[in-house]
Every structure is written in C-alpha cells, then in structure tokens.
TORZA-543317 format. One record per residue (C-alpha): x, y, z. Coordinates in steps of 0.2 Angstrom, whole numbers, plus 2048, in hexadecimal, padded with zeros to 3 digits. Layout:
! TORZA-543317
XYZ;...
//
This chain:
! TORZA-543317
800800800;80E80C804;8168087F4;80680C7EA;80481D7F4;8168227EF;81381E7DD;8038277DD;80C8367E5;81A8367D9;80E8347CA;8048437D1;81484E7D2;8198497C1;80884E7BA;80985F7C3;81A8627BC;81585E7AA;8068697AC;8108777B3;81D8767A5;80F876798;8088867A0;81A88E7A0;81B88D78D;80C89878A;8098AB78B;8108B379B;8048C17A0;80A8D17A9;8058D27BB;8028E47BF;7F78F37BC;7F38FA7AB;7FE9097AE;80C8FD7B3;8098F47A3;80B904799;81B9087A2;8228F679F;81D8F878C;82790878B;836901795;8378F178A;8328FA77A;8258ED777;8128F0773;8058E977F;7FA8DA77A;7EA8DB785;7DE8CD787;7CE8D678C;7C28C8793;7B48C579E;7B38B77AB;7A28B07A4;7A98B0792;7AA89F78A;7B68A377C;7C18AD788;7C289D793;7C6892784;7D489E77E;7DC89E790;7DC88B790;7DF88777E;7E8896776;7F28A0783;7FA89078A;80288A779;81588B777;813893766;8098A276D;8148A477C;8248A5772;81D8B2766;8138BD772;8208BC781;82E8C2775;8248D076D;8178D7779;8138DB78B;8058CF78D;7F68D5798;7E78CC79D;7D88D67A4;7C78D17AA;7BD8E07A3;7B08DF7B1;7BC8E07C0;7C98EC7C7;7D08F87B9;7C68EE7AC;7B68F87AB;7BF9097A8;7CA90279B;7BC8F9793;7B3909791;7C291278B;7C590477E;7B3903779;7B28F077B;7A28E8774;7A68D6774;7B18C977D;7BF8C477B;7C68D4773;7D98D3770;7E18E476F;7F38E9769;7F78F9772;807904771;80F90B781;80591B780;7F5911781;7F091376F;7E8903767;7F08FF756;7E78EE753;7D98E375B;7D18D3758;7C08CC75F;7BC8BA763;7C48AA765;7D58A575C;7E089675C;7F2898761;7F789874E;7EA8A574A;7EF8B0759;8018B0754;7FC8B5742;7F28C374A;8018C9754;80C8C9745;8008D473B;7FD8DF74A;8108E274C;8118E6739;8038F373B;80C8FB74A;81D8FC740;813905732;80B91173E;81B916746;
//
C-alpha cells in the first residue's frame, strides 16, 4: 500500500510539472496597472497587446485555455509585445472599456506606449491566427510611425 501511495504521489507531481511547463510556454501577461503597462511599453520599446475580456465570455475562456497557452503564441507575443489581460468589468476595466469603445468580447487591441490603438481584432482566434494578427498589427504600427 505504501508503495502504491508513493507511486501515486510521484505520478501526481509529474503531471503537475508537465502542466506547469506547458503553461510556461504560452503568453506571459504583465502584472500591474494600465499606467504601469504603458510605462513598461515605453521602457521596452514594445507595443501593448491587450486581451479585453469578460469573465462570463465563452470565447474569452476558450482563448485563455486553447490559444494563449500555446508555445507558438507565447514565443511571438512575449518577444514583441507587453501582454496585458484585463477583465473589462472589474477594477480599471470599465473605464478603459469606455475609453476604447468595446462592443464585444473578446476584443484584442494593439496599443502604442501613448495609449493609441493602432490595430484590433474581435472574437476567438487560434494560436496560428493570433500570431498572424500580431504580425499584421506590427506592420501597421511600423507604417504609422
């Protein structure tokens, strides 16, 4: 019985480790206020990728689980953006939602360090589609500057 319990504990730890590693490969979201994100954007010379979501939104939950966790999305977005995830119905969300004119969830914004939106996309996207949108957004930003 002790042997079985040790094996079970080892198996559980392995599963937790594998899950943790899979999550580590996805998009890393900035922890801080909106103003701090703008400052970080300026300091790192990277635009902001904002995932504007609502807690009740099904497609938002699917993107959090199936898109943002993918290595392909993480590699591209972590290298090129300050990534921010914000519930638009809590904390700073309602004021920012009003300022950005959000009408649907999820809305994905690409924003410069001054807070100006230079691209946006509405709805669910796979990791590959999200990377394509990110590439197009950066091209728009380069043309605009």
